[in-house]
C-alpha positions in Angstrom: -23.5 -7.9 -8.0 -20.0 -8.6 -6.7 -19.4 -9.3 -3.1 -17.4 -6.5 -1.4 -14.2 -7.0 0.7 -12.8 -3.9 2.4 -9.2 -3.8 3.7 -7.8 -1.0 5.9 -4.1 -0.3 5.7 -3.9 3.5 6.0 -0.1 3.6 6.4 3.0 4.2 4.3 5.0 2.5 1.6 6.9 -0.1 3.7 3.7 -0.8 5.7 1.8 -1.7 2.5 4.7 -3.8 1.1 4.7 -5.9 4.3 1.0 -6.5 3.9 1.3 -7.9 0.4 1.3 -11.6 1.4 -1.9 -11.0 3.5 -3.5 -9.2 0.6 -2.7 -12.0 -1.8 -4.0 -14.5 0.7 -7.3 -12.6 0.8 -7.4 -12.6 -3.0 -6.8 -16.3 -3.2 -9.4 -17.1 -0.5 -12.1 -14.8 -1.8 -11.8 -14.8 -5.7 -15.5 -13.8 -5.9 -15.1 -10.6 -4.0 -14.1 -7.2 -5.2 -11.3 -6.1 -2.9 -11.1 -2.4 -2.0 -8.0 -1.2 -0.1 -8.3 1.9 2.1 -4.8 3.3 1.9 -3.1 6.7 1.1 -3.7 7.7 -2.5 -0.1 8.2 -3.4 0.4 4.4 -3.1 -1.8 3.7 -6.1 1.0 2.9 -8.5 2.0 -0.1 -6.3 -1.4 -1.7 -6.1 -1.5 -3.3 -9.6 1.8 -5.1 -8.9 0.3 -6.9 -6.0 -2.3 -8.7 -8.1 -4.6 -8.5 -5.1 -6.5 -5.2 -5.2 -9.4 -4.1 -7.4 -10.2 -0.6 -6.0 -8.6 2.0 -3.8 -10.0 4.6 -1.5 -7.8 7.3 -0.1 -7.5 6.8 3.7 -4.5 7.9 5.8 -4.4 6.7 9.4 -7.0 4.5 11.1 -10.0 6.1 9.5 -12.7 7.1 9.0 -13.3 4.8 6.0 -15.8 6.1 3.4 -17.4 2.8 2.5 -20.8 1.2 3.3 -21.7 -2.3 4.1 -18.9 -4.5 2.8 -19.6 -8.2 3.0 -16.2 -8.6 4.8 -13.9 -6.0 6.4 -10.3 -6.8 7.2 -8.2 -4.7 9.6 -4.6 -4.9 8.4 -4.0 -1.4 10.0 -3.3 -2.1 13.6 -4.6 -3.5 16.9 -7.3 -0.9 17.4 -9.4 0.5 18.9 -9.6 3.4 16.3 -9.2 1.1 13.2 -11.6 -1.4 14.6 -14.2 1.3 15.2 -13.7 2.8 11.8 -14.4 -0.6 10.1 -17.4 -1.3 12.4 -18.9 2.0 11.2 -18.9 0.7 7.7 -21.4 -2.0 8.9 -19.6 -5.0 7.5 -21.2 -8.4 7.3 -18.2 -9.8 9.0 -15.0 -8.3 10.6 -11.5 -9.8 10.7 -9.2 -8.0 13.2 -6.9 -8.5 16.1 -8.6 -8.0 19.5 -12.0 -8.9 18.1 -10.3 -12.2 17.1 -6.9 -13.3 18.2 -5.0 -11.2 20.8 -2.3 -8.8 19.6 1.3 -10.1 20.2 4.2 -7.7 20.6 7.5 -8.3 18.9 6.2 -10.2 15.9 7.6 -9.5 12.4 5.2 -7.2 10.5 4.8 -9.6 7.6 4.1 -12.6 9.8 1.7 -10.6 12.0 -0.9 -10.2 9.3 -0.4 -13.7 7.9 -1.0 -15.0 11.4 -4.2 -13.0 11.7 -5.6 -14.5 8.6 -4.5 -18.0 9.5 -6.4 -17.7 12.8 -9.5 -17.1 10.7 -8.7 -20.2 8.6 -7.2 -18.3 5.6 -3.8 -19.8 4.5 -1.2 -17.1 4.0 2.5 -17.4 3.0 4.8 -14.7 4.6 7.3 -15.4 1.8 4.9 -14.2 -0.9 6.5 -10.7 -1.0 7.9 -10.5 -4.6 6.7 -8.0 -7.1 9.4 -8.8 -9.7 13.1 -9.5 -10.0 15.6 -6.8 -10.9 17.8 -7.4 -13.9 20.4 -5.3 -12.0 21.2 -3.1 -15.0 20.3 0.0 -13.1 22.5 2.1 -10.7 23.2 1.5 -7.0 20.8 3.5 -4.8 21.8 5.3 -1.7 18.7 6.4 0.2 19.7 8.5 3.3 16.2 9.6 4.5 13.7 8.0 6.9 10.5 9.2 8.5 12.1 10.1 11.8 15.6 11.3 12.8 16.1 8.3 15.1 16.3 6.1 12.0 18.6 8.4 9.9 22.2 7.3 9.8 24.4 10.5 9.5 24.7 11.9 5.9 28.5 12.0 6.2 28.6 8.2 6.6 26.2 7.7 3.7 28.4 9.9 1.6 31.5 7.8 2.4 29.6 4.7 1.4 28.4 6.3 -1.8 32.0 7.4 -2.6 33.4 3.9 -2.1 30.8 2.0 -4.2 31.6 3.2 -7.7 30.6 5.9 -10.1 27.2 4.4 -10.9 25.3 5.7 -7.8 22.2 7.8 -7.4 20.8 9.4 -4.2 17.1 9.1 -3.7 14.5 10.7 -1.4 11.3 12.6 -1.1 11.1 16.3 -2.0 11.4 17.1 1.7 14.7 15.1 1.7 16.2 16.8 -1.3 18.5 18.9 0.8 19.8 15.9 2.7 20.3 14.0 -0.6 22.3 16.9 -2.1 24.5 17.0 1.0 25.3 13.3 0.7 26.1 13.7 -3.0 28.3 16.8 -2.5 30.2 15.1 0.3 30.6 12.0 -1.9 31.8 14.0 -4.9 28.9 13.0 -7.0 27.6 15.3 -9.7 24.3 17.1 -9.1 22.4 15.0 -11.7 22.9 11.9 -9.4 20.5 13.5 -6.9 17.0 12.1 -7.7 15.4 13.2 -4.4 12.3 15.2 -5.1 12.5 14.4 -8.9 10.8 11.0 -8.8 7.2 10.1 -8.0 6.3 6.7 -6.6 5.9 5.1 -10.0 9.3 6.4 -11.1 10.9 5.2 -7.8 9.4 1.8 -8.3 10.8 1.6 -11.8 14.2 2.7 -10.5 14.4 0.2 -7.7 13.0 -2.6 -10.0 16.2 -2.3 -12.1 18.7 -1.4 -9.3 21.8 -3.5 -8.7 22.0 -2.5 -5.0 20.1 -0.5 -2.4 21.7 1.0 0.8 19.2 2.6 3.1 17.9 2.9 6.6 14.8 1.3 8.1 12.3 2.8 5.6 10.1 2.0 2.6 12.8 1.8 0.0 14.3 -1.2 1.8 11.0 -3.0 1.5 10.9 -2.1 -2.2 14.4 -3.7 -2.6 13.0 -6.9 -1.0 10.0 -6.8 -3.2 12.2 -6.7 -6.4 14.9 -9.1 -5.1 17.5 -6.3 -5.2 20.6 -6.9 -3.1 20.3 -4.6 -0.1 22.0 -3.3 3.0 19.5 -2.0 5.5 20.6 -0.1 8.6 18.5 -0.6 11.8 18.7 1.5 15.0 15.8 1.7 17.5 13.8 -1.2 16.0 15.0 -4.7 15.5 15.1 -6.2 12.0 13.4 -9.2 13.6 10.2 -7.0 13.4 10.7 -5.0 10.2 13.8 -6.4 8.4 14.1 -8.1 5.1 13.7 -11.9 5.0 16.8 -13.9 5.6 18.7 -15.2 2.7 18.8 -13.8 -0.8 21.4 -11.1 -0.7 19.8 -8.9 1.9 21.8 -7.8 4.9 20.3 -6.1 7.9 22.8 -4.3 10.2 21.8 -3.7 13.8 23.8 -3.1 16.9 21.3 -5.0 19.1 19.9 -2.1 21.1 16.3 -0.8 21.1 15.1 2.8 21.4 12.4 5.2 20.4 11.7 4.9 16.6 10.1 8.3 16.6 13.0 10.1 18.4 14.4 13.5 17.2 18.0 12.4 17.3 19.8 9.5 15.6 19.5 6.4 17.7 22.7 5.5 19.6 22.5 2.0 18.4 22.3 3.2 14.8 25.4 5.3 15.3 27.3 2.2 16.3 27.2 0.9 12.7 30.4 1.9 11.0 31.0 2.8 7.4 33.3 -0.2 6.9 30.5 -2.6 8.0 28.1 -1.1 5.4 30.7 -1.2 2.6 31.7 -4.8 3.4 28.0 -5.8 3.4 27.5 -4.1 0.1 30.4 -5.9 -1.5 29.1 -9.2 0.0 25.6 -8.9 -1.4 26.7 -7.8 -4.9 29.5 -10.2 -5.4 
């Protein structure tokens, strides 16, 4: 019977992508274990690309986790206490987590945070191990105006100006809930209706689209992390949260724009710092990363 390793990461797309190096480190350190990831069901298409997950159970948030007696449970969800208690209730043979192990540190980049946790327990982990593939850049430029909270949404009028200045090969992406926002951006940019893909792509199709893209322009959201994963040139706009915590790695054709001020990432209005980013800055950065 295979040994069982349970990992909790009951969060969204970007959160899962920032945990890929830690998941791969667990795979490398425990090749004899079957790794089960507790994460939202819709993220399933991404898991085979990590090469680190054998099974998935549908968990959103810090639990509960419907699993019994894993040999090892790893908390990649947060600092606790809810996530810690959820994993303790599975009665693991051993638990790896912040607070029960090393203390939680504020201000750490999300990728490094989970690698640091594993290193504390003696498991080598490389924060640079983020890549899921390399785009051949034969696909369109992607403008993704949505984000989970209004505080992280640059105005659609500005996204439209960027889209209009890129070239004709641009699509506007988003969730079904963001379809109206995407249509507004496309209309203001003078793009035809068929360039609006918001609400028309599931996660597998979005992954395929980004994996071929020549450019991604977006806010602080999961699509920016997909661009990083597929080495797609990207311009990511940050407002209330510093890119030092959630931004793309420095170097290979990724630009994170940030005005330097912090705010509430869950706010119901665009962050004042985000509004300081001008259209010209975004266009110049897009030309830089694609040249």
